[in-house]
C-alpha positions in Angstrom: 142.7 126.6 55.7 146.0 127.7 54.2 146.5 128.7 50.6 147.8 126.3 48.0 151.0 128.4 48.0 151.8 127.2 51.5 151.5 123.5 50.5 155.1 122.0 50.3 156.4 121.3 46.8 156.5 117.5 47.6 152.8 117.5 48.2 152.0 119.6 45.1 154.1 117.1 43.1 151.9 114.3 44.5 148.8 116.1 43.3 147.7 117.8 46.5 145.7 120.9 45.7 144.3 121.8 49.2 144.7 121.1 52.9 142.7 121.1 56.1 144.6 122.6 59.0 144.1 121.0 62.4 145.9 122.3 65.4 145.7 119.6 68.1 147.9 121.3 70.7 144.9 122.8 72.7 143.3 119.3 73.0 146.5 117.8 74.2 147.2 120.7 76.6 143.8 120.1 78.1 144.7 116.4 78.7 142.5 115.2 75.8 143.1 112.7 73.0 142.7 114.2 69.5 142.8 110.8 67.7 139.0 110.7 67.0 139.0 114.2 65.6 142.0 113.5 63.4 140.4 110.3 62.0 137.1 112.1 61.4 138.9 114.9 59.6 140.9 112.6 57.4 137.7 110.7 56.4 136.2 114.0 55.2 139.1 114.8 52.9 139.1 114.0 49.2 142.0 112.4 47.4 143.5 115.8 46.5 143.4 117.2 50.0 146.0 116.8 52.8 145.5 117.0 56.5 148.0 119.6 57.9 148.4 118.6 61.6 150.1 121.0 64.1 151.4 119.2 67.2 154.2 119.8 69.7 155.8 116.4 69.2 156.4 114.0 66.3 153.3 111.7 66.2 155.2 108.6 65.2 152.4 106.0 65.9 150.0 108.1 63.7 152.2 107.5 60.6 151.4 103.7 60.7 147.7 104.4 61.2 147.6 106.9 58.3 149.6 104.5 56.1 146.9 101.9 56.6 144.4 104.4 55.1 146.7 105.0 52.1 148.1 108.3 53.4 151.8 109.2 53.3 153.3 111.7 55.7 155.6 114.7 55.3 156.9 116.1 58.5 158.7 119.4 59.1 159.8 120.7 62.5 160.0 124.5 62.9 160.7 126.3 66.2 159.6 123.2 68.3 156.4 122.8 66.4 155.7 119.8 64.1 153.9 120.4 60.8 152.7 117.0 59.6 150.9 116.6 56.3 149.0 113.4 55.6 148.3 113.0 51.9 147.4 110.5 49.3 150.2 109.8 46.8 149.4 109.2 43.2 150.4 105.6 43.7 148.5 104.1 46.6 151.0 102.7 49.2 150.4 99.2 50.4 148.5 98.9 53.6 150.8 98.8 56.7 151.2 95.4 58.2 149.6 94.9 61.6 149.2 92.0 64.0 146.2 90.6 62.1 147.9 90.3 58.8 149.7 87.1 59.7 149.8 84.7 62.6 153.4 85.0 63.3 154.7 83.0 66.2 153.9 84.8 69.5 157.0 86.5 71.0 157.7 86.3 74.7 156.0 89.1 76.5 158.1 92.3 76.9 157.7 94.4 80.0 157.1 98.1 79.6 156.6 100.6 82.5 154.9 103.8 81.6 153.9 104.9 85.1 154.5 108.5 85.7 154.7 109.5 82.0 152.5 112.4 81.0 150.0 111.9 78.2 150.4 111.2 75.4 153.7 109.6 76.4 152.4 106.2 77.5 150.4 105.7 74.4 153.2 106.7 72.1 155.7 104.5 74.0 153.3 101.5 73.8 152.4 101.9 70.1 156.1 102.5 69.2 157.2 99.4 71.1 154.7 97.3 69.2 156.1 98.6 65.9 159.6 98.0 67.0 158.9 94.4 68.1 156.9 93.5 64.9 154.4 90.7 64.3 153.6 88.4 67.2 154.6 91.1 69.8 153.2 90.9 73.3 153.6 93.5 76.0 153.0 93.5 79.7 152.6 97.2 80.5 152.6 98.7 84.0 150.4 101.8 83.8 149.2 104.3 86.4 145.6 104.1 85.1 143.5 102.0 82.7 144.4 103.2 79.2 140.9 103.3 77.8 141.9 105.6 74.9 144.5 103.1 73.8 142.1 100.2 73.0 140.7 101.6 69.7 144.2 102.3 68.5 145.3 98.8 69.3 142.2 97.4 67.5 143.2 99.3 64.3 146.5 97.5 64.4 145.0 94.0 65.1 145.9 94.0 68.8 143.7 93.5 71.9 144.4 94.1 75.6 143.3 93.0 79.0 143.7 95.3 82.0 144.0 94.1 85.6 144.1 96.4 88.6 147.1 95.7 90.8 147.1 95.8 94.7 149.6 98.7 94.5 147.0 100.9 92.8 148.4 100.7 89.3 147.3 98.5 86.3 148.9 95.6 84.4 147.9 95.7 80.8 148.5 92.7 78.6 148.7 93.5 74.9 148.9 90.8 72.2 147.6 90.2 68.7 143.8 89.9 68.8 143.9 86.4 67.4 145.9 85.3 70.5 143.1 86.3 72.8 140.5 84.5 70.5 142.6 81.4 70.6 142.6 81.5 74.4 138.8 81.7 74.2 138.6 85.3 75.5 
């Protein structure tokens, strides 16, 4: 835990009085996924506390997730290290839109090949592509393994996925709004 003096001015102005420091680099370096730990830590914070996340890359998809929980982000990059504070503003931001908020017309599926990318690259690429495409987005993702850690993150955004092993040894992952799968009866 860092002292209040280390909390950026923007956060103090928003009413933040404390922070919980969480360095997820060791988890990522070991090939793990820190998402569950991040979410558990955020849920333990009170309104006046910020999560101070240390990570080696900018966690762009996490911004949308945290926004859906009423947390804004402040990001600073220093010497190749990202310091990201997730905090509650005095005015609650509106919940981020996701695939379940509206039944926009389904877009044509967009192909995305993430084979060969090192974690967390495939997850970041997939989640960012969904954000870029907007409501009604569908993806056909070629992946070198079944992305089991992705499914919970998709569910939080109102998406679902099916994963089909391919003869070449990789996987084809279809991602679409959850309601589209329900409408298909599966």
